[in-house]
C-alpha positions in Angstrom: 179.8 34.9 103.0 183.3 35.4 104.4 183.5 37.0 107.8 186.6 38.1 109.6 186.9 37.4 113.3 189.2 39.3 115.7 190.4 38.5 119.2 192.2 41.6 120.4 195.3 41.2 122.6 198.6 43.1 122.9 200.6 39.9 123.3 198.7 37.6 120.9 196.1 39.3 118.7 194.3 36.5 116.9 192.4 36.8 113.6 190.6 34.2 111.4 188.2 34.0 108.5 185.0 31.9 108.4 183.5 31.0 105.1 179.8 30.0 105.4 179.7 28.3 102.0 182.8 26.1 102.4 183.4 22.8 104.1 186.3 21.2 105.9 189.6 23.2 106.0 188.2 25.7 103.5 185.8 27.0 106.2 188.8 28.9 107.5 190.8 30.0 104.5 193.0 32.5 106.4 194.1 32.9 110.0 197.0 34.3 112.0 198.2 36.3 115.0 200.2 39.4 115.8 202.5 40.0 118.8 204.0 42.9 120.6 206.1 42.8 123.8 206.3 44.9 127.0 209.7 46.1 125.7 207.9 48.1 122.9 206.8 51.6 123.5 203.2 51.4 124.9 201.8 53.8 122.3 203.5 51.9 119.5 201.9 48.7 120.6 198.4 50.1 120.2 199.1 51.9 116.9 200.8 48.8 115.5 197.8 46.7 116.1 195.5 49.3 114.7 197.4 49.5 111.5 197.6 45.7 111.4 193.8 45.5 111.4 193.5 48.2 108.8 196.0 46.4 106.5 194.3 43.1 107.0 190.8 44.2 106.1 192.1 46.0 103.1 194.0 42.9 101.9 191.1 40.5 102.6 188.3 42.8 101.4 185.6 41.2 103.7 182.9 43.6 104.6 181.6 41.8 107.8 183.5 41.4 111.0 182.9 39.7 114.4 185.0 41.0 117.4 185.4 39.6 120.9 185.3 42.6 123.3 187.2 42.7 126.6 185.9 41.6 130.0 185.7 44.7 132.3 187.1 44.3 135.8 189.6 41.7 134.7 193.4 42.0 134.8 194.5 45.0 132.7 191.0 45.7 131.6 191.8 49.4 130.9 194.6 48.5 128.6 192.4 45.9 126.8 189.6 48.4 126.4 192.1 50.9 124.8 193.1 48.2 122.3 189.4 47.5 121.7 188.9 51.2 120.8 191.8 51.2 118.4 190.4 48.1 116.8 187.0 49.8 116.4 188.7 52.9 115.0 190.4 50.8 112.3 187.1 49.1 111.3 185.3 52.4 111.3 187.9 54.0 109.1 187.9 51.1 106.7 184.1 51.0 106.5 183.4 47.5 107.8 180.2 46.2 109.5 181.0 44.8 112.9 179.2 42.8 115.6 180.5 42.4 119.1 180.5 39.3 121.3 181.7 38.8 124.9 184.1 36.0 125.5 181.3 34.1 127.3 179.1 34.4 124.2 181.7 33.0 121.8 182.4 30.2 124.3 178.7 29.4 124.4 178.6 28.7 120.6 181.7 26.5 120.9 180.2 24.7 123.9 177.0 23.8 122.1 179.0 22.7 119.0 181.1 20.3 121.1 178.0 19.2 123.1 179.7 20.1 126.4 177.6 20.3 129.6 175.9 23.6 129.8 176.5 24.3 133.5 179.8 26.2 134.1 180.5 24.3 137.2 180.3 21.0 135.3 182.5 22.1 132.3 184.5 25.4 132.1 185.4 26.1 128.5 189.1 26.7 128.4 191.7 27.3 125.6 192.0 23.6 124.7 188.2 23.4 124.2 188.1 26.4 121.9 191.0 25.0 119.8 189.2 21.6 119.7 186.0 23.3 118.5 187.8 25.3 115.8 189.7 22.3 114.5 186.6 20.1 114.5 184.6 22.7 112.5 187.4 23.0 110.0 188.3 19.4 109.4 190.6 18.8 112.3 193.8 19.7 110.5 196.7 21.9 111.3 198.0 23.6 114.5 196.0 26.3 116.1 196.8 28.9 118.7 194.2 29.8 121.3 194.1 33.3 119.9 193.3 32.0 116.4 190.6 29.7 117.8 188.9 32.5 119.7 189.0 34.7 116.6 187.6 31.9 114.5 184.6 31.5 116.8 184.1 35.3 116.7 184.1 35.0 112.9 181.7 32.0 112.9 179.3 33.6 115.4 179.5 36.8 113.5 178.7 35.1 110.2 175.6 33.5 111.7 174.5 36.9 113.1 175.0 38.7 109.7 173.1 35.9 107.9 170.3 36.4 110.3 170.5 40.1 110.0 170.3 39.8 106.2 167.3 37.4 106.5 169.3 34.5 105.0 168.4 32.7 108.2 165.1 32.8 110.1 164.6 32.4 113.8 163.7 28.7 113.1 167.2 28.2 111.7 169.0 29.4 114.8 170.4 27.3 117.5 169.1 27.8 121.1 172.3 29.9 121.9 171.8 32.0 118.8 168.1 32.6 119.5 169.1 33.9 123.0 171.9 36.1 121.8 170.5 37.4 118.5 166.8 37.5 118.8 165.7 37.5 122.5 162.5 39.3 123.3 161.1 38.8 126.8 158.4 40.2 129.1 159.2 41.4 132.6 157.1 39.4 135.1 158.0 41.2 138.4 158.4 44.6 139.8 157.0 48.0 138.8 157.8 47.3 135.1 156.0 44.0 135.0 154.4 43.4 131.6 157.0 45.5 129.8 158.4 43.8 126.7 162.1 44.1 126.2 164.0 43.3 123.0 167.5 42.5 124.2 168.8 40.4 121.4 171.8 41.8 119.4 169.6 42.3 116.3 167.6 45.0 118.2 170.7 46.9 119.4 172.2 48.5 116.4 174.8 51.2 117.1 175.4 49.5 120.4 176.2 45.8 119.8 176.5 46.0 116.0 177.4 48.8 113.5 176.9 49.0 109.8 179.9 51.3 109.0 180.0 50.1 105.4 177.0 52.3 104.7 178.6 55.5 106.0 
C-alpha cells in the first residue's frame, strides 16, 4: 500500500509517500515541498496550495492519505485552519480517503521508532528528530527538509491506520502508540458517568477523524 502524507503550511507545504511493501529508500518513493511568500496575494496562496494537492493526488493516484492538522491556539492558527480546509476540499473533490493526526501524534510514532524517552520534559521531539526518524526508516540517504519529514510520518502513520482499518493488521500487530491512537476503548472510573465505556480510538471516529471519500 502506498499512502500520501501531507504537512500543510503556507511557507513550506511538505508531502511524502510511504510504501508499506518496500524497504530502504524505496519506502519513500516520492517527496517534496511547495512554497509561497507573504508577497503573494493571500487568496492566491491558499488556492495555489489547494490546486497543488489536487494535481499531486491525480499524478500519484494513491487512494489513501494521512494529514497533520493544525494546532489551535498557536501562532496564526486561523490561517493554518484555513489552509487545512482547502486541503480537505482538494482531497474530497478528488475522492481520497483521509485520516488526520495532530502534530503530537505523529511525533509519538517517531519518538517510539527512535526509542526516545517518552516524557516530554526529558526529550522534546524537534525538527532534527523528525528528520532523523524519516531518514532512518528510509535507509538514511539524501537530504530531507523538516516539512518532508513531518509529511512522511503522517504518511507512515496513515498507512498503519489504513492497514488496521482494512484488517490487514490486528490489535496484536500494533505498537503501544498505535493501540492508544487507533483502537483505544476505556471505561470511566469516576464521576456521574462512572462505568460508561468510551471508544475514543480513531477507528471508532469515522466522519470525524477519518473519511472514506473514495466511496462517495
